[in-house]
C-alpha positions as a Markdown table, in Angstrom:
| # | Residue | x | y | z |
|---|---|---|---|---|
| 1 | Unk | -4.6 | 13.9 | 18.5 |
| 2 | Unk | -8.0 | 14.6 | 18.7 |
| 3 | Unk | -10.4 | 11.3 | 18.9 |
| 4 | Unk | -14.0 | 11.5 | 17.6 |
| 5 | Unk | -16.4 | 9.2 | 17.1 |
| 6 | Unk | -17.2 | 8.4 | 14.0 |
| 7 | Unk | -21.3 | 6.5 | 12.9 |
| 8 | Unk | -21.2 | 3.1 | 11.4 |
| 9 | Unk | -24.4 | 1.9 | 11.3 |
| 10 | Unk | -26.5 | -1.2 | 8.5 |
| 11 | Unk | -30.1 | -1.6 | 8.3 |
| 12 | Unk | -31.3 | -4.9 | 7.3 |
| 13 | Unk | -35.2 | -6.1 | 7.0 |
| 14 | Unk | -36.9 | -9.5 | 7.1 |
| 15 | Unk | -40.2 | -10.1 | 6.4 |
| 16 | Unk | -42.3 | -10.9 | 9.9 |
| 17 | Unk | -43.0 | -14.3 | 8.8 |
| 18 | Unk | -39.6 | -15.4 | 7.6 |
| 19 | Unk | -39.2 | -14.5 | 11.8 |
| 20 | Unk | -42.0 | -17.3 | 12.2 |
| 21 | Unk | -42.2 | -19.7 | 10.2 |
| 22 | Unk | -37.9 | -20.5 | 10.1 |
| 23 | Unk | -36.7 | -23.3 | 11.4 |
| 24 | Unk | -33.3 | -22.0 | 12.6 |
| 25 | Unk | -33.1 | -19.6 | 14.3 |
| 26 | Unk | -32.5 | -16.7 | 11.7 |
| 27 | Unk | -32.5 | -14.1 | 14.6 |
| 28 | Unk | -29.0 | -15.6 | 15.7 |
| 29 | Unk | -27.9 | -15.4 | 12.0 |
| 30 | Unk | -29.3 | -11.8 | 11.3 |
| 31 | Unk | -27.5 | -10.5 | 14.0 |
| 32 | Unk | -24.6 | -12.2 | 13.5 |
| 33 | Unk | -24.6 | -11.1 | 9.7 |
| 34 | Unk | -25.5 | -7.7 | 10.4 |
| 35 | Unk | -22.6 | -7.4 | 13.1 |
| 36 | Unk | -19.3 | -8.8 | 10.2 |
| 37 | Unk | -20.8 | -5.8 | 7.6 |
| 38 | Unk | -20.5 | -3.0 | 10.5 |
| 39 | Unk | -17.2 | -4.7 | 11.1 |
| 40 | Unk | -16.3 | -5.3 | 7.5 |
| 41 | Unk | -16.8 | -1.4 | 7.2 |
| 42 | Unk | -15.1 | -1.2 | 9.9 |
| 43 | Unk | -12.3 | -2.4 | 9.3 |
| 44 | Unk | -11.7 | -1.2 | 6.3 |
| 45 | Unk | -11.2 | 3.1 | 7.5 |
| 46 | Unk | -9.3 | 1.8 | 9.9 |
| 47 | Unk | -6.9 | 1.4 | 7.4 |
| 48 | Unk | -7.8 | 3.0 | 4.3 |
| 49 | Unk | -9.8 | 5.8 | 6.4 |
| 50 | Unk | -9.8 | 9.6 | 5.0 |
| 51 | Unk | -9.2 | 11.1 | 9.0 |
| 52 | Unk | -11.6 | 13.4 | 7.4 |
| 53 | Unk | -15.5 | 11.6 | 6.9 |
| 54 | Unk | -13.6 | 8.7 | 9.0 |
| 55 | Unk | -10.6 | 7.2 | 10.8 |
| 56 | Unk | -7.7 | 7.9 | 9.8 |
| 57 | Unk | -6.4 | 5.0 | 8.7 |
| 58 | Unk | -3.0 | 3.4 | 9.7 |
| 59 | Unk | -1.9 | 3.6 | 5.6 |
| 60 | Unk | -3.8 | 7.0 | 5.3 |
| 61 | Unk | -1.4 | 8.1 | 8.2 |
| 62 | Unk | 1.7 | 7.0 | 6.9 |
| 63 | Unk | 1.2 | 8.6 | 3.8 |
| 64 | Unk | 4.7 | 11.2 | 4.9 |
| 65 | Unk | 6.3 | 7.7 | 5.3 |
| 66 | Unk | 7.2 | 5.1 | 2.3 |
| 67 | Unk | 11.1 | 5.8 | 2.2 |
| 68 | Unk | 11.3 | 2.9 | 1.3 |
| 69 | Unk | 11.2 | 1.6 | -2.4 |
| 70 | Unk | 11.9 | -1.7 | -3.6 |
| 71 | Unk | 13.6 | -0.6 | -7.0 |
| 72 | Unk | 11.1 | -0.5 | -9.5 |
| 73 | Unk | 7.1 | -0.3 | -9.6 |
| 74 | Unk | 7.1 | -4.0 | -11.2 |
| 75 | Unk | 10.1 | -5.4 | -8.6 |
| 76 | Unk | 8.8 | -7.1 | -5.6 |
| 77 | Unk | 10.7 | -6.8 | -2.3 |
| 78 | Unk | 13.9 | -8.5 | -1.3 |
| 79 | Unk | 15.3 | -9.8 | 1.7 |
| 80 | Unk | 17.8 | -6.2 | 1.3 |
| 81 | Unk | 14.3 | -4.7 | 1.1 |
| 82 | Unk | 13.0 | -6.0 | 4.3 |
| 83 | Unk | 15.6 | -5.8 | 6.3 |
| 84 | Unk | 16.0 | -2.1 | 5.5 |
| 85 | Unk | 12.6 | -1.8 | 6.5 |
| 86 | Unk | 13.1 | -3.5 | 9.5 |
| 87 | Unk | 16.0 | -0.8 | 10.6 |
| 88 | Unk | 14.0 | 2.3 | 9.3 |
| 89 | Unk | 12.5 | 2.3 | 11.7 |
| 90 | Unk | 13.8 | 3.6 | 15.1 |
| 91 | Unk | 14.8 | 0.3 | 17.8 |
| 92 | Unk | 13.0 | 1.8 | 21.1 |
| 93 | Unk | 9.9 | 1.2 | 18.5 |
| 94 | Unk | 11.3 | -1.7 | 16.8 |
| 95 | Unk | 12.4 | -3.1 | 20.5 |
| 96 | Unk | 9.0 | -3.7 | 21.5 |
| 97 | Unk | 6.3 | -6.4 | 21.6 |
| 98 | Unk | 3.9 | -5.1 | 19.3 |
| 99 | Unk | 6.4 | -4.7 | 16.4 |
| 100 | Unk | 4.7 | -6.1 | 13.8 |
| 101 | Unk | 5.4 | -6.1 | 9.7 |
| 102 | Unk | 1.4 | -5.6 | 7.6 |
| 103 | Unk | 0.2 | -7.1 | 4.5 |
| 104 | Unk | -1.7 | -8.4 | 2.0 |
| 105 | Unk | -2.5 | -12.0 | 1.5 |
| 106 | Unk | -1.0 | -11.8 | -2.2 |
| 107 | Unk | 1.7 | -10.2 | -0.5 |
| 108 | Unk | 2.8 | -12.6 | 1.8 |
| 109 | Unk | 2.3 | -15.2 | -1.0 |
| 110 | Unk | 5.0 | -13.7 | -2.4 |
| 111 | Unk | 7.5 | -13.0 | 0.0 |
| 112 | Unk | 6.8 | -16.7 | 1.1 |
| 113 | Unk | 8.8 | -17.3 | -1.2 |
| 114 | Unk | 11.6 | -15.7 | -1.1 |
| 115 | Unk | 14.5 | -17.3 | 0.2 |
| 116 | Unk | 17.8 | -16.3 | 2.3 |
| 117 | Unk | 20.4 | -16.4 | -0.3 |
| 118 | Unk | 21.7 | -15.4 | -4.2 |
| 119 | Unk | 19.0 | -12.3 | -4.0 |
| 120 | Unk | 16.2 | -14.6 | -2.3 |
| 121 | Unk | 16.3 | -17.6 | -4.4 |
| 122 | Unk | 18.5 | -20.0 | -2.7 |
| 123 | Unk | 19.2 | -21.1 | 0.8 |
| 124 | Unk | 16.4 | -21.9 | 3.4 |
| 125 | Unk | 13.2 | -19.7 | 2.8 |
| 126 | Unk | 13.1 | -17.2 | 5.0 |
| 127 | Unk | 8.9 | -16.9 | 6.6 |
| 128 | Unk | 8.4 | -19.1 | 9.9 |
| 129 | Unk | 5.5 | -20.6 | 10.6 |
| 130 | Unk | 3.3 | -20.6 | 13.7 |
| 131 | Unk | 4.5 | -22.9 | 16.1 |
| 132 | Unk | 1.5 | -23.6 | 17.1 |
| 133 | Unk | 0.0 | -23.5 | 13.6 |
| 134 | Unk | -2.7 | -21.4 | 14.6 |
| 135 | Unk | -4.4 | -24.4 | 17.2 |
| 136 | Unk | -3.5 | -23.4 | 20.4 |
| 137 | Unk | -1.3 | -20.1 | 21.2 |
| 138 | Unk | -2.7 | -18.9 | 18.6 |
| 139 | Unk | 0.5 | -17.1 | 17.5 |
| 140 | Unk | 0.8 | -15.3 | 13.9 |
| 141 | Unk | 4.1 | -16.4 | 11.1 |
| 142 | Unk | 7.3 | -14.3 | 11.8 |
| 143 | Unk | 9.6 | -12.5 | 9.2 |
| 144 | Unk | 13.1 | -11.6 | 10.5 |
| 145 | Unk | 11.7 | -12.6 | 13.6 |
| 146 | Unk | 8.5 | -10.3 | 13.3 |
| 147 | Unk | 4.9 | -11.3 | 13.8 |
| 148 | Unk | 3.3 | -11.1 | 10.9 |
| 149 | Unk | -0.6 | -9.7 | 9.8 |
| 150 | Unk | -3.1 | -9.4 | 6.7 |
| 151 | Unk | -5.3 | -7.4 | 5.6 |
| 152 | Unk | -7.1 | -6.8 | 2.1 |
| 153 | Unk | -7.7 | -3.5 | 3.0 |
| 154 | Unk | -3.8 | -3.3 | 2.3 |
| 155 | Unk | -2.9 | -2.4 | -0.9 |
| 156 | Unk | -1.7 | -5.0 | -3.1 |
| 157 | Unk | 1.8 | -5.4 | -6.0 |
| 158 | Unk | 0.9 | -2.3 | -7.8 |
| 159 | Unk | 2.9 | 0.4 | -9.5 |
| 160 | Unk | 3.8 | 3.2 | -6.8 |
| 161 | Unk | 1.5 | 1.3 | -4.4 |
| 162 | Unk | 2.2 | 1.4 | -0.4 |
| 163 | Unk | 2.5 | -2.4 | 0.3 |
| 164 | Unk | 3.9 | -3.7 | 3.4 |
| 165 | Unk | 4.3 | -1.3 | 7.3 |
| 166 | Unk | 6.0 | -2.0 | 9.6 |
| 167 | Unk | 6.5 | -0.9 | 13.3 |
| 168 | Unk | 4.8 | -0.5 | 16.2 |
| 169 | Unk | 1.2 | -0.6 | 15.4 |
| 170 | Unk | 0.5 | 0.4 | 19.5 |
| 171 | Unk | 1.0 | 3.7 | 18.1 |
| 172 | Unk | -2.1 | 3.9 | 16.3 |
| 173 | Unk | -5.3 | 4.5 | 19.4 |
| 174 | Unk | -7.9 | 3.0 | 18.5 |
| 175 | Unk | -10.9 | 5.1 | 19.9 |
| 176 | Unk | -14.9 | 3.1 | 20.9 |
| 177 | Unk | -17.1 | 5.1 | 21.6 |
| 178 | Unk | -20.0 | 2.9 | 21.4 |
| 179 | Unk | -19.6 | -1.4 | 20.9 |
| 180 | Unk | -21.7 | -2.3 | 18.7 |
| 181 | Unk | -25.1 | -2.2 | 19.6 |
| 182 | Unk | -28.3 | -4.4 | 17.6 |
| 183 | Unk | -31.8 | -2.5 | 17.2 |
| 184 | Unk | -35.0 | -4.2 | 17.4 |
| 185 | Unk | -37.9 | -2.8 | 15.4 |
| 186 | Unk | -41.5 | -3.8 | 14.1 |
| 187 | Unk | -43.0 | -0.7 | 13.7 |
| 188 | Unk | -40.6 | 1.1 | 11.2 |
| 189 | Unk | -41.7 | -1.0 | 8.7 |
| 190 | Unk | -45.2 | -1.6 | 10.7 |
| 191 | Unk | -47.0 | -1.2 | 6.7 |
| 192 | Unk | -45.1 | -3.5 | 4.9 |
| 193 | Unk | -45.0 | -6.1 | 7.1 |
| 194 | Unk | -41.4 | -5.7 | 7.7 |
| 195 | Unk | -39.0 | -6.2 | 10.1 |
| 196 | Unk | -36.2 | -4.1 | 10.6 |
| 197 | Unk | -32.4 | -4.6 | 12.2 |
| 198 | Unk | -30.0 | -2.0 | 13.0 |
| 199 | Unk | -26.3 | -2.3 | 13.7 |
| 200 | Unk | -24.3 | 0.4 | 14.5 |
| 201 | Unk | -21.8 | 1.6 | 16.8 |
| 202 | Unk | -19.3 | 3.9 | 16.9 |
| 203 | Unk | -15.4 | 4.5 | 16.1 |
| 204 | Unk | -12.0 | 7.1 | 15.7 |
| 205 | Unk | -8.7 | 6.1 | 15.2 |
| 206 | Unk | -5.3 | 7.7 | 14.4 |
| 207 | Unk | -2.2 | 7.5 | 14.6 |
| 208 | Unk | 0.2 | 9.2 | 17.6 |
| 209 | Unk | 3.5 | 8.8 | 15.8 |
| 210 | Unk | 4.4 | 9.2 | 12.5 |
| 211 | Unk | 8.2 | 7.3 | 13.0 |
| 212 | Unk | 6.2 | 4.8 | 14.6 |
| 213 | Unk | 5.9 | 3.2 | 11.6 |
| 214 | Unk | 7.4 | 2.4 | 8.0 |
| 215 | Unk | 6.8 | 1.1 | 5.0 |
| 216 | Unk | 7.4 | 0.1 | 2.2 |
| 217 | Unk | 6.9 | 1.9 | -2.0 |
| 218 | Unk | 7.2 | -1.0 | -4.9 |
| 219 | Unk | 8.2 | 1.8 | -7.1 |
| 220 | Unk | 12.1 | 3.4 | -7.7 |
C-alpha cells in the first residue's frame, strides 16, 4: 500500500472594512470555519473517496466486502444479521479494542428500536447507552458489546447499499502529510481591497487489510 498526500484547501475573502470595523474576533471566526470546511472535505473522502484523485475511503476500499445481507432490498438490519456481521470478521481483529461499528445516524435510529426476542420486536432493547452520557469519559454507545460511531457519509438504508461496517478500524491507515495551516494575504486581492484567507492540509488514507472489516448490505 502506498499513501500519497492529497491537498485540500479553502479560500475565503473579506472586505478590509469588515475586519477593521468588527466588534468581535472576526479573524478567529474565519479561521474556525475555514478549518471546519476543509475538515468536512477530508472526512467525506476518508469514508467514500475514490482512491484515484483522493484517499481510498474506507467504504470504497470495502467494495469487495458485503457478505452479510439483510435479506432483501427493503429489509432493515435485524438482531440476527448484526450478530452474523460481528462473527464474519476474523477473531484476531474482532477481539481488538479498535473494533467498532460504523453507520449513519438514521441507521442507528432504526437499530436502537430493535429488541432481543421475537425477531427484534419484543424483550429488552439491544442498545446500551454510554454510561458516562458523553460528559466525562466520553465513551460511545455500544451495540453487542462494541462501540458505535456515526458518519453522514456512510450510505443510508437504501436498496443495494452498504449500510453498516464492522471490524478493526485501526487497519485503515491515515497519513497527514501536512497539518492544517491557515494563511492570510493582504496583497492577493489588493485592487479590490479584499483580505484573502487560505486554509490547507494534505492527507491520504487506505485500508491495509480488507479482511479486518466487513459490511452489511441492504439487499438479498
